[in-house]
KETOR-775436 format. One record per residue: x, z, y of N, C-alpha, C in turn; residue number from 1. Coordinates in nm, 3 decimals. Last residue first. Layout:
% KETOR-775436
<rec><n_px>X</n_px><n_pz>Z</n_pz><n_py>Y</n_py><ca_px>X</ca_px><ca_pz>Z</ca_pz><ca_py>Y</ca_py><c_px>X</c_px><c_pz>Z</c_pz><c_py>Y</c_py><i>NUM</i></rec>
...
***
This chain:
% KETOR-775436
<rec><n_px>-2.679</n_px><n_pz>-1.710</n_pz><n_py>-0.161</n_py><ca_px>-2.673</ca_px><ca_pz>-1.829</ca_pz><ca_py>-0.215</ca_py><c_px>-2.780</c_px><c_pz>-1.895</c_pz><c_py>-0.357</c_py><i>90</i></rec>
<rec><n_px>-2.664</n_px><n_pz>-1.381</n_pz><n_py>-0.243</n_py><ca_px>-2.720</ca_px><ca_pz>-1.531</ca_pz><ca_py>-0.103</ca_py><c_px>-2.792</c_px><c_pz>-1.625</c_pz><c_py>-0.155</c_py><i>89</i></rec>
<rec><n_px>-2.463</n_px><n_pz>-1.423</n_pz><n_py>-0.362</n_py><ca_px>-2.605</ca_px><ca_pz>-1.390</ca_pz><ca_py>-0.482</ca_py><c_px>-2.687</c_px><c_pz>-1.433</c_pz><c_py>-0.383</c_py><i>88</i></rec>
<rec><n_px>-2.192</n_px><n_pz>-1.461</n_pz><n_py>-0.296</n_py><ca_px>-2.222</ca_px><ca_pz>-1.557</ca_pz><ca_py>-0.351</ca_py><c_px>-2.415</c_px><c_pz>-1.517</c_pz><c_py>-0.376</c_py><i>87</i></rec>
<rec><n_px>-2.157</n_px><n_pz>-1.206</n_pz><n_py>-0.144</n_py><ca_px>-2.211</ca_px><ca_pz>-1.349</ca_pz><ca_py>-0.044</ca_py><c_px>-2.279</c_px><c_pz>-1.425</c_pz><c_py>-0.165</c_py><i>86</i></rec>
<rec><n_px>-2.179</n_px><n_pz>-0.999</n_pz><n_py>-0.337</n_py><ca_px>-2.272</ca_px><ca_pz>-0.991</ca_pz><ca_py>-0.279</ca_py><c_px>-2.273</c_px><c_pz>-1.158</c_pz><c_py>-0.150</c_py><i>85</i></rec>
<rec><n_px>-1.904</n_px><n_pz>-1.108</n_pz><n_py>-0.452</n_py><ca_px>-2.003</ca_px><ca_pz>-1.105</ca_pz><ca_py>-0.529</ca_py><c_px>-2.132</c_px><c_pz>-1.111</c_pz><c_py>-0.454</c_py><i>84</i></rec>
<rec><n_px>-1.782</n_px><n_pz>-1.018</n_pz><n_py>-0.263</n_py><ca_px>-1.742</ca_px><ca_pz>-1.177</ca_pz><ca_py>-0.275</ca_py><c_px>-1.876</c_px><c_pz>-1.184</c_pz><c_py>-0.377</c_py><i>83</i></rec>
<rec><n_px>-1.771</n_px><n_pz>-0.800</n_pz><n_py>-0.227</n_py><ca_px>-1.826</ca_px><ca_pz>-0.883</ca_pz><ca_py>-0.125</ca_py><c_px>-1.823</c_px><c_pz>-0.985</c_pz><c_py>-0.223</c_py><i>82</i></rec>
<rec><n_px>-1.676</n_px><n_pz>-0.685</n_pz><n_py>-0.536</n_py><ca_px>-1.780</ca_px><ca_pz>-0.676</ca_pz><ca_py>-0.448</ca_py><c_px>-1.852</c_px><c_pz>-0.769</c_pz><c_py>-0.296</c_py><i>81</i></rec>
<rec><n_px>-1.415</n_px><n_pz>-0.728</n_pz><n_py>-0.485</n_py><ca_px>-1.520</ca_px><ca_pz>-0.833</ca_pz><ca_py>-0.584</ca_py><c_px>-1.660</c_px><c_pz>-0.802</c_pz><c_py>-0.523</c_py><i>80</i></rec>
<rec><n_px>-1.382</n_px><n_pz>-0.555</n_pz><n_py>-0.311</n_py><ca_px>-1.311</ca_px><ca_pz>-0.728</ca_pz><ca_py>-0.245</ca_py><c_px>-1.465</c_px><c_pz>-0.824</c_pz><c_py>-0.413</c_py><i>79</i></rec>
<rec><n_px>-1.462</n_px><n_pz>-0.303</n_pz><n_py>-0.388</n_py><ca_px>-1.439</ca_px><ca_pz>-0.394</ca_pz><ca_py>-0.309</ca_py><c_px>-1.448</c_px><c_pz>-0.550</c_pz><c_py>-0.245</c_py><i>78</i></rec>
<rec><n_px>-1.184</n_px><n_pz>-0.405</n_pz><n_py>-0.658</n_py><ca_px>-1.348</ca_px><ca_pz>-0.304</ca_pz><ca_py>-0.621</ca_py><c_px>-1.443</c_px><c_pz>-0.384</c_pz><c_py>-0.522</c_py><i>77</i></rec>
<rec><n_px>-0.986</n_px><n_pz>-0.320</n_pz><n_py>-0.516</n_py><ca_px>-1.022</ca_px><ca_pz>-0.497</ca_pz><ca_py>-0.547</ca_py><c_px>-1.171</c_px><c_pz>-0.459</c_pz><c_py>-0.628</c_py><i>76</i></rec>
<rec><n_px>-0.952</n_px><n_pz>-0.132</n_pz><n_py>-0.378</n_py><ca_px>-0.985</ca_px><ca_pz>-0.246</ca_pz><ca_py>-0.306</ca_py><c_px>-1.036</c_px><c_pz>-0.342</c_pz><c_py>-0.419</c_py><i>75</i></rec>
<rec><n_px>-1.003</n_px><n_pz>0.043</n_pz><n_py>-0.589</n_py><ca_px>-1.140</ca_px><ca_pz>0.074</ca_pz><ca_py>-0.534</ca_py><c_px>-1.116</c_px><c_pz>-0.043</c_pz><c_py>-0.405</c_py><i>74</i></rec>
<rec><n_px>-0.709</n_px><n_pz>0.041</n_pz><n_py>-0.715</n_py><ca_px>-0.845</ca_px><ca_pz>-0.027</ca_pz><ca_py>-0.789</ca_py><c_px>-0.970</c_px><c_pz>-0.059</c_pz><c_py>-0.707</c_py><i>73</i></rec>
<rec><n_px>-0.591</n_px><n_pz>0.037</n_pz><n_py>-0.498</n_py><ca_px>-0.570</ca_px><ca_pz>-0.061</ca_pz><ca_py>-0.529</ca_py><c_px>-0.657</c_px><c_pz>-0.078</c_pz><c_py>-0.613</c_py><i>72</i></rec>
<rec><n_px>-0.626</n_px><n_pz>0.350</n_pz><n_py>-0.530</n_py><ca_px>-0.680</ca_px><ca_pz>0.283</ca_pz><ca_py>-0.441</ca_py><c_px>-0.650</c_px><c_pz>0.140</c_pz><c_py>-0.474</c_py><i>71</i></rec>
<rec><n_px>-0.558</n_px><n_pz>0.431</n_pz><n_py>-0.792</n_py><ca_px>-0.702</ca_px><ca_pz>0.392</ca_pz><ca_py>-0.793</ca_py><c_px>-0.697</c_px><c_pz>0.362</c_pz><c_py>-0.677</c_py><i>70</i></rec>
<rec><n_px>-0.201</n_px><n_pz>0.403</n_pz><n_py>-0.717</n_py><ca_px>-0.280</ca_px><ca_pz>0.261</ca_pz><ca_py>-0.832</ca_py><c_px>-0.437</c_px><c_pz>0.247</c_pz><c_py>-0.829</c_py><i>69</i></rec>
<rec><n_px>-0.216</n_px><n_pz>0.563</n_pz><n_py>-0.587</n_py><ca_px>-0.215</ca_px><ca_pz>0.432</ca_pz><ca_py>-0.460</ca_py><c_px>-0.237</c_px><c_pz>0.352</c_pz><c_py>-0.585</c_py><i>68</i></rec>
<rec><n_px>-0.252</n_px><n_pz>0.766</n_pz><n_py>-0.761</n_py><ca_px>-0.319</ca_px><ca_pz>0.793</ca_pz><ca_py>-0.577</ca_py><c_px>-0.314</c_px><c_pz>0.593</c_pz><c_py>-0.533</c_py><i>67</i></rec>
<rec><n_px>-0.054</n_px><n_pz>0.753</n_pz><n_py>-0.952</n_py><ca_px>-0.171</ca_px><ca_pz>0.764</ca_pz><ca_py>-0.970</ca_py><c_px>-0.301</c_px><c_pz>0.746</c_pz><c_py>-0.865</c_py><i>66</i></rec>
<rec><n_px>0.201</n_px><n_pz>0.784</n_pz><n_py>-0.747</n_py><ca_px>0.171</ca_px><ca_pz>0.676</ca_pz><ca_py>-0.854</ca_py><c_px>0.045</c_px><c_pz>0.614</c_pz><c_py>-0.865</c_py><i>65</i></rec>
<rec><n_px>0.198</n_px><n_pz>1.049</n_pz><n_py>-0.644</n_py><ca_px>0.187</ca_px><ca_pz>0.943</ca_pz><ca_py>-0.613</ca_py><c_px>0.166</c_px><c_pz>0.839</c_pz><c_py>-0.635</c_py><i>64</i></rec>
<rec><n_px>0.169</n_px><n_pz>1.312</n_pz><n_py>-0.859</n_py><ca_px>0.054</ca_px><ca_pz>1.214</ca_pz><ca_py>-0.869</ca_py><c_px>0.038</c_px><c_pz>1.049</c_pz><c_py>-0.786</c_py><i>63</i></rec>
<rec><n_px>0.522</n_px><n_pz>1.074</n_pz><n_py>-0.958</n_py><ca_px>0.321</ca_px><ca_pz>1.172</ca_pz><ca_py>-0.974</ca_py><c_px>0.259</c_px><c_pz>1.291</c_pz><c_py>-0.925</c_py><i>62</i></rec>
<rec><n_px>0.693</n_px><n_pz>0.915</n_pz><n_py>-0.912</n_py><ca_px>0.671</ca_px><ca_pz>0.997</ca_pz><ca_py>-0.887</ca_py><c_px>0.476</c_px><c_pz>1.020</c_pz><c_py>-0.890</c_py><i>61</i></rec>
<rec><n_px>0.821</n_px><n_pz>0.735</n_pz><n_py>-1.040</n_py><ca_px>0.775</ca_px><ca_pz>0.792</ca_pz><ca_py>-1.126</ca_py><c_px>0.737</c_px><c_pz>0.904</c_pz><c_py>-1.072</c_py><i>60</i></rec>
<rec><n_px>0.832</n_px><n_pz>0.513</n_pz><n_py>-0.801</n_py><ca_px>0.852</ca_px><ca_pz>0.513</ca_pz><ca_py>-0.913</ca_py><c_px>0.777</c_px><c_pz>0.558</c_pz><c_py>-0.996</c_py><i>59</i></rec>
<rec><n_px>0.968</n_px><n_pz>0.575</n_pz><n_py>-0.547</n_py><ca_px>0.838</ca_px><ca_pz>0.649</ca_pz><ca_py>-0.571</ca_py><c_px>0.763</c_px><c_pz>0.577</c_pz><c_py>-0.685</c_py><i>58</i></rec>
<rec><n_px>1.081</n_px><n_pz>0.291</n_pz><n_py>-0.506</n_py><ca_px>1.138</ca_px><ca_pz>0.409</ca_pz><ca_py>-0.475</ca_py><c_px>0.934</c_px><c_pz>0.444</c_pz><c_py>-0.488</c_py><i>57</i></rec>
<rec><n_px>1.222</n_px><n_pz>-0.004</n_pz><n_py>-0.557</n_py><ca_px>1.217</ca_px><ca_pz>0.142</ca_pz><ca_py>-0.723</ca_py><c_px>1.182</c_px><c_pz>0.287</c_pz><c_py>-0.599</c_py><i>56</i></rec>
<rec><n_px>1.200</n_px><n_pz>-0.221</n_pz><n_py>-0.435</n_py><ca_px>1.305</ca_px><ca_pz>-0.070</ca_pz><ca_py>-0.331</ca_py><c_px>1.294</c_px><c_pz>-0.035</c_pz><c_py>-0.426</c_py><i>55</i></rec>
<rec><n_px>0.988</n_px><n_pz>-0.326</n_pz><n_py>-0.566</n_py><ca_px>1.147</ca_px><ca_pz>-0.383</ca_pz><ca_py>-0.488</ca_py><c_px>1.252</c_px><c_pz>-0.277</c_pz><c_py>-0.500</c_py><i>54</i></rec>
<rec><n_px>0.866</n_px><n_pz>-0.123</n_pz><n_py>-0.568</n_py><ca_px>0.893</ca_px><ca_pz>-0.215</ca_pz><ca_py>-0.642</ca_py><c_px>1.021</c_px><c_pz>-0.320</c_pz><c_py>-0.654</c_py><i>53</i></rec>
<rec><n_px>0.722</n_px><n_pz>-0.067</n_pz><n_py>-0.390</n_py><ca_px>0.760</ca_px><ca_pz>0.015</ca_pz><ca_py>-0.460</ca_py><c_px>0.860</c_px><c_pz>-0.015</c_pz><c_py>-0.548</c_py><i>52</i></rec>
<rec><n_px>0.691</n_px><n_pz>-0.294</n_pz><n_py>-0.209</n_py><ca_px>0.809</ca_px><ca_pz>-0.188</ca_pz><ca_py>-0.196</ca_py><c_px>0.832</c_px><c_pz>-0.130</c_pz><c_py>-0.287</c_py><i>51</i></rec>
<rec><n_px>0.501</n_px><n_pz>-0.413</n_pz><n_py>-0.338</n_py><ca_px>0.606</ca_px><ca_pz>-0.476</ca_pz><ca_py>-0.321</ca_py><c_px>0.741</c_px><c_pz>-0.418</c_pz><c_py>-0.265</c_py><i>50</i></rec>
<rec><n_px>0.228</n_px><n_pz>-0.176</n_pz><n_py>-0.288</n_py><ca_px>0.337</ca_px><ca_pz>-0.215</ca_pz><ca_py>-0.409</ca_py><c_px>0.428</c_px><c_pz>-0.284</c_pz><c_py>-0.433</c_py><i>49</i></rec>
<rec><n_px>0.256</n_px><n_pz>-0.159</n_pz><n_py>0.010</n_py><ca_px>0.302</ca_px><ca_pz>-0.073</ca_pz><ca_py>-0.051</ca_py><c_px>0.378</c_px><c_pz>-0.081</c_pz><c_py>-0.184</c_py><i>48</i></rec>
<rec><n_px>0.168</n_px><n_pz>-0.431</n_pz><n_py>0.066</n_py><ca_px>0.334</ca_px><ca_pz>-0.420</ca_pz><ca_py>0.081</ca_py><c_px>0.354</c_px><c_pz>-0.253</c_pz><c_py>0.037</c_py><i>47</i></rec>
<rec><n_px>-0.041</n_px><n_pz>-0.389</n_pz><n_py>-0.034</n_py><ca_px>0.033</ca_px><ca_pz>-0.459</ca_pz><ca_py>-0.123</ca_py><c_px>0.171</c_px><c_pz>-0.438</c_pz><c_py>-0.084</c_py><i>46</i></rec>
<rec><n_px>-0.197</n_px><n_pz>-0.236</n_pz><n_py>0.082</n_py><ca_px>-0.140</ca_px><ca_pz>-0.150</ca_pz><ca_py>-0.034</ca_py><c_px>-0.040</c_px><c_pz>-0.336</c_pz><c_py>-0.089</c_py><i>45</i></rec>
<rec><n_px>-0.260</n_px><n_pz>-0.204</n_pz><n_py>0.385</n_py><ca_px>-0.119</ca_px><ca_pz>-0.242</ca_pz><ca_py>0.322</ca_py><c_px>-0.099</c_px><c_pz>-0.175</c_pz><c_py>0.185</c_py><i>44</i></rec>
<rec><n_px>-0.535</n_px><n_pz>-0.054</n_pz><n_py>0.370</n_py><ca_px>-0.527</ca_px><ca_pz>-0.268</ca_pz><ca_py>0.405</ca_py><c_px>-0.352</c_px><c_pz>-0.305</c_pz><c_py>0.421</c_py><i>43</i></rec>
<rec><n_px>-0.536</n_px><n_pz>0.199</n_pz><n_py>0.404</n_py><ca_px>-0.611</ca_px><ca_pz>0.099</ca_pz><ca_py>0.555</ca_py><c_px>-0.569</c_px><c_pz>-0.081</c_pz><c_py>0.510</c_py><i>42</i></rec>
<rec><n_px>-0.424</n_px><n_pz>0.281</n_pz><n_py>0.158</n_py><ca_px>-0.595</ca_px><ca_pz>0.278</ca_pz><ca_py>0.195</ca_py><c_px>-0.584</c_px><c_pz>0.155</c_pz><c_py>0.297</c_py><i>41</i></rec>
<rec><n_px>-0.120</n_px><n_pz>0.231</n_pz><n_py>0.269</n_py><ca_px>-0.209</ca_px><ca_pz>0.205</ca_pz><ca_py>0.157</ca_py><c_px>-0.329</c_px><c_pz>0.102</c_pz><c_py>0.169</c_py><i>40</i></rec>
<rec><n_px>-0.151</n_px><n_pz>0.422</n_pz><n_py>0.437</n_py><ca_px>-0.087</ca_px><ca_pz>0.304</ca_pz><ca_py>0.503</ca_py><c_px>-0.156</c_px><c_pz>0.215</c_pz><c_py>0.418</c_py><i>39</i></rec>
<rec><n_px>-0.229</n_px><n_pz>0.653</n_pz><n_py>0.316</n_py><ca_px>-0.281</ca_px><ca_pz>0.617</ca_pz><ca_py>0.390</ca_py><c_px>-0.268</c_px><c_pz>0.505</c_pz><c_py>0.422</c_py><i>38</i></rec>
<rec><n_px>-0.001</n_px><n_pz>0.661</n_pz><n_py>0.138</n_py><ca_px>-0.106</ca_px><ca_pz>0.669</ca_pz><ca_py>0.074</ca_py><c_px>-0.231</c_px><c_pz>0.616</c_pz><c_py>0.232</c_py><i>37</i></rec>
<rec><n_px>0.225</n_px><n_pz>0.753</n_pz><n_py>0.319</n_py><ca_px>0.248</ca_px><ca_pz>0.613</ca_pz><ca_py>0.268</ca_py><c_px>0.121</c_px><c_pz>0.523</c_pz><c_py>0.255</c_py><i>36</i></rec>
<rec><n_px>0.131</n_px><n_pz>0.989</n_pz><n_py>0.426</n_py><ca_px>0.113</ca_px><ca_pz>0.898</ca_pz><ca_py>0.529</ca_py><c_px>0.115</c_px><c_pz>0.738</c_pz><c_py>0.460</c_py><i>35</i></rec>
<rec><n_px>0.116</n_px><n_pz>1.161</n_pz><n_py>0.218</n_py><ca_px>0.050</ca_px><ca_pz>1.107</ca_pz><ca_py>0.246</ca_py><c_px>-0.037</c_px><c_pz>1.033</c_pz><c_py>0.384</c_py><i>34</i></rec>
<rec><n_px>0.411</n_px><n_pz>1.178</n_pz><n_py>0.191</n_py><ca_px>0.307</ca_px><ca_pz>1.083</ca_pz><ca_py>0.097</ca_py><c_px>0.181</c_px><c_pz>1.054</c_pz><c_py>0.150</c_py><i>33</i></rec>
<rec><n_px>0.589</n_px><n_pz>1.163</n_pz><n_py>0.569</n_py><ca_px>0.508</ca_px><ca_pz>1.258</ca_pz><ca_py>0.385</ca_py><c_px>0.419</c_px><c_pz>1.135</c_pz><c_py>0.288</c_py><i>32</i></rec>
<rec><n_px>0.932</n_px><n_pz>0.999</n_pz><n_py>0.558</n_py><ca_px>0.801</ca_px><ca_pz>0.961</ca_pz><ca_py>0.609</ca_py><c_px>0.691</c_px><c_pz>1.082</c_pz><c_py>0.432</c_py><i>31</i></rec>
<rec><n_px>1.206</n_px><n_pz>1.189</n_pz><n_py>0.616</n_py><ca_px>1.119</ca_px><ca_pz>1.116</ca_pz><ca_py>0.542</ca_py><c_px>0.976</c_px><c_pz>1.159</c_pz><c_py>0.613</c_py><i>30</i></rec>
<rec><n_px>1.505</n_px><n_pz>1.239</n_pz><n_py>0.809</n_py><ca_px>1.353</ca_px><ca_pz>1.257</ca_pz><ca_py>0.788</ca_py><c_px>1.267</c_px><c_pz>1.137</c_pz><c_py>0.717</c_py><i>29</i></rec>
<rec><n_px>1.761</n_px><n_pz>1.206</n_pz><n_py>0.546</n_py><ca_px>1.698</ca_px><ca_pz>1.228</ca_pz><ca_py>0.625</ca_py><c_px>1.567</c_px><c_pz>1.255</c_pz><c_py>0.636</c_py><i>28</i></rec>
<rec><n_px>1.928</n_px><n_pz>1.196</n_pz><n_py>0.302</n_py><ca_px>1.929</ca_px><ca_pz>1.316</ca_pz><ca_py>0.361</ca_py><c_px>1.850</c_px><c_pz>1.302</c_pz><c_py>0.493</c_py><i>27</i></rec>
<rec><n_px>1.951</n_px><n_pz>0.929</n_pz><n_py>0.235</n_py><ca_px>2.074</ca_px><ca_pz>0.973</ca_pz><ca_py>0.299</ca_py><c_px>2.012</c_px><c_pz>1.128</c_pz><c_py>0.340</c_py><i>26</i></rec>
<rec><n_px>1.747</n_px><n_pz>0.836</n_pz><n_py>0.021</n_py><ca_px>1.894</ca_px><ca_pz>0.838</ca_pz><ca_py>-0.017</ca_py><c_px>2.006</c_px><c_pz>0.936</c_pz><c_py>0.062</c_py><i>25</i></rec>
<rec><n_px>1.552</n_px><n_pz>0.919</n_pz><n_py>0.206</n_py><ca_px>1.616</ca_px><ca_pz>0.947</ca_pz><ca_py>0.047</ca_py><c_px>1.703</c_px><c_pz>0.960</c_pz><c_py>0.041</c_py><i>24</i></rec>
<rec><n_px>1.577</n_px><n_pz>0.711</n_pz><n_py>0.377</n_py><ca_px>1.593</ca_px><ca_pz>0.886</ca_pz><ca_py>0.419</ca_py><c_px>1.603</c_px><c_pz>0.957</c_pz><c_py>0.273</c_py><i>23</i></rec>
<rec><n_px>1.591</n_px><n_pz>0.480</n_pz><n_py>0.267</n_py><ca_px>1.665</ca_px><ca_pz>0.508</ca_pz><ca_py>0.324</ca_py><c_px>1.653</c_px><c_pz>0.696</c_pz><c_py>0.375</c_py><i>22</i></rec>
<rec><n_px>1.253</n_px><n_pz>0.510</n_pz><n_py>0.146</n_py><ca_px>1.400</ca_px><ca_pz>0.515</ca_pz><ca_py>0.098</ca_py><c_px>1.475</c_px><c_pz>0.540</c_pz><c_py>0.158</c_py><i>21</i></rec>
<rec><n_px>1.185</n_px><n_pz>0.506</n_pz><n_py>0.448</n_py><ca_px>1.156</ca_px><ca_pz>0.640</ca_pz><ca_py>0.406</ca_py><c_px>1.252</c_px><c_pz>0.667</c_pz><c_py>0.218</c_py><i>20</i></rec>
<rec><n_px>1.209</n_px><n_pz>0.258</n_pz><n_py>0.496</n_py><ca_px>1.277</ca_px><ca_pz>0.351</ca_pz><ca_py>0.598</ca_py><c_px>1.247</c_px><c_pz>0.476</c_pz><c_py>0.428</c_py><i>19</i></rec>
<rec><n_px>1.080</n_px><n_pz>0.130</n_pz><n_py>0.303</n_py><ca_px>1.189</ca_px><ca_pz>0.096</ca_pz><ca_py>0.311</ca_py><c_px>1.276</c_px><c_pz>0.168</c_pz><c_py>0.401</c_py><i>18</i></rec>
<rec><n_px>0.784</n_px><n_pz>0.208</n_pz><n_py>0.368</n_py><ca_px>0.830</ca_px><ca_pz>0.322</ca_pz><ca_py>0.235</ca_py><c_px>0.998</c_px><c_pz>0.252</c_pz><c_py>0.238</c_py><i>17</i></rec>
<rec><n_px>0.806</n_px><n_pz>0.106</n_pz><n_py>0.620</n_py><ca_px>0.775</ca_px><ca_pz>0.227</ca_pz><ca_py>0.683</ca_py><c_px>0.813</c_px><c_pz>0.276</c_pz><c_py>0.477</c_py><i>16</i></rec>
<rec><n_px>0.800</n_px><n_pz>-0.202</n_pz><n_py>0.563</n_py><ca_px>0.945</ca_px><ca_pz>-0.159</ca_pz><ca_py>0.618</ca_py><c_px>0.922</c_px><c_pz>-0.019</c_pz><c_py>0.623</c_py><i>15</i></rec>
<rec><n_px>0.583</n_px><n_pz>-0.208</n_pz><n_py>0.441</n_py><ca_px>0.664</ca_px><ca_pz>-0.226</ca_pz><ca_py>0.340</ca_py><c_px>0.850</c_px><c_pz>-0.167</c_pz><c_py>0.451</c_py><i>14</i></rec>
<rec><n_px>0.374</n_px><n_pz>-0.205</n_pz><n_py>0.629</n_py><ca_px>0.398</ca_px><ca_pz>-0.116</ca_pz><ca_py>0.548</ca_py><c_px>0.540</c_px><c_pz>-0.080</c_pz><c_py>0.432</c_py><i>13</i></rec>
<rec><n_px>0.419</n_px><n_pz>-0.413</n_pz><n_py>0.782</n_py><ca_px>0.475</ca_px><ca_pz>-0.265</ca_pz><ca_py>0.883</ca_py><c_px>0.497</c_px><c_pz>-0.215</c_pz><c_py>0.710</c_py><i>12</i></rec>
<rec><n_px>0.391</n_px><n_pz>-0.592</n_pz><n_py>0.662</n_py><ca_px>0.556</ca_px><ca_pz>-0.610</ca_pz><ca_py>0.632</ca_py><c_px>0.522</c_px><c_pz>-0.496</c_pz><c_py>0.730</c_py><i>11</i></rec>
<rec><n_px>0.078</n_px><n_pz>-0.542</n_pz><n_py>0.638</n_py><ca_px>0.147</ca_px><ca_pz>-0.503</ca_pz><ca_py>0.529</ca_py><c_px>0.320</c_px><c_pz>-0.559</c_pz><c_py>0.575</c_py><i>10</i></rec>
<rec><n_px>0.066</n_px><n_pz>-0.614</n_pz><n_py>0.917</n_py><ca_px>0.051</ca_px><ca_pz>-0.463</ca_pz><ca_py>0.804</ca_py><c_px>0.082</c_px><c_pz>-0.420</c_pz><c_py>0.769</c_py><i>9</i></rec>
<rec><n_px>0.091</n_px><n_pz>-0.900</n_pz><n_py>0.888</n_py><ca_px>0.162</ca_px><ca_pz>-0.783</ca_pz><ca_py>0.945</ca_py><c_px>0.201</c_px><c_pz>-0.667</c_pz><c_py>0.927</c_py><i>8</i></rec>
<rec><n_px>-0.132</n_px><n_pz>-0.979</n_pz><n_py>0.751</n_py><ca_px>0.071</ca_px><ca_pz>-1.017</ca_pz><ca_py>0.670</ca_py><c_px>0.127</c_px><c_pz>-0.866</c_pz><c_py>0.775</c_py><i>7</i></rec>
<rec><n_px>-0.334</n_px><n_pz>-0.894</n_pz><n_py>0.907</n_py><ca_px>-0.314</ca_px><ca_pz>-0.832</ca_pz><ca_py>0.696</ca_py><c_px>-0.180</c_px><c_pz>-0.881</c_pz><c_py>0.685</c_py><i>6</i></rec>
<rec><n_px>-0.222</n_px><n_pz>-1.037</n_pz><n_py>1.123</n_py><ca_px>-0.255</ca_px><ca_pz>-0.923</ca_pz><ca_py>1.146</ca_py><c_px>-0.200</c_px><c_pz>-0.873</c_pz><c_py>0.945</c_py><i>5</i></rec>
<rec><n_px>-0.332</n_px><n_pz>-1.347</n_pz><n_py>0.986</n_py><ca_px>-0.176</ca_px><ca_pz>-1.252</ca_pz><ca_py>1.030</ca_py><c_px>-0.196</c_px><c_pz>-1.141</c_pz><c_py>1.067</c_py><i>4</i></rec>
<rec><n_px>-0.567</n_px><n_pz>-1.307</n_pz><n_py>0.944</n_py><ca_px>-0.498</ca_px><ca_pz>-1.339</ca_pz><ca_py>0.754</ca_py><c_px>-0.323</c_px><c_pz>-1.282</c_pz><c_py>0.879</c_py><i>3</i></rec>
<rec><n_px>-0.725</n_px><n_pz>-1.307</n_pz><n_py>1.103</n_py><ca_px>-0.732</ca_px><ca_pz>-1.208</ca_pz><ca_py>1.020</ca_py><c_px>-0.612</c_px><c_pz>-1.159</c_pz><c_py>0.929</c_py><i>2</i></rec>
<rec><n_px>-0.592</n_px><n_pz>-1.558</n_pz><n_py>1.236</n_py><ca_px>-0.559</ca_px><ca_pz>-1.405</ca_pz><ca_py>1.297</ca_py><c_px>-0.629</c_px><c_pz>-1.348</c_pz><c_py>1.180</c_py><i>1</i></rec>
***
């Protein structure tokens, strides 16, 4: 159930990035960068990075790139800390 929720959220994030890319091309309503970053921070970093790479969206935009990278490093650090703490008890 948790994996399905995680995957669904990352698909939603990918679609949001796609929407923003289309709006950028067509001059439509854009998604705020802060919203895109919050979606990544809240667990959608995989969808955000996939969209950034596959759609070539926000690949050169600074400081957006640096903030997204910081979010990913933070999440990896948190995951590694949790895995280490779980193994430490045993």
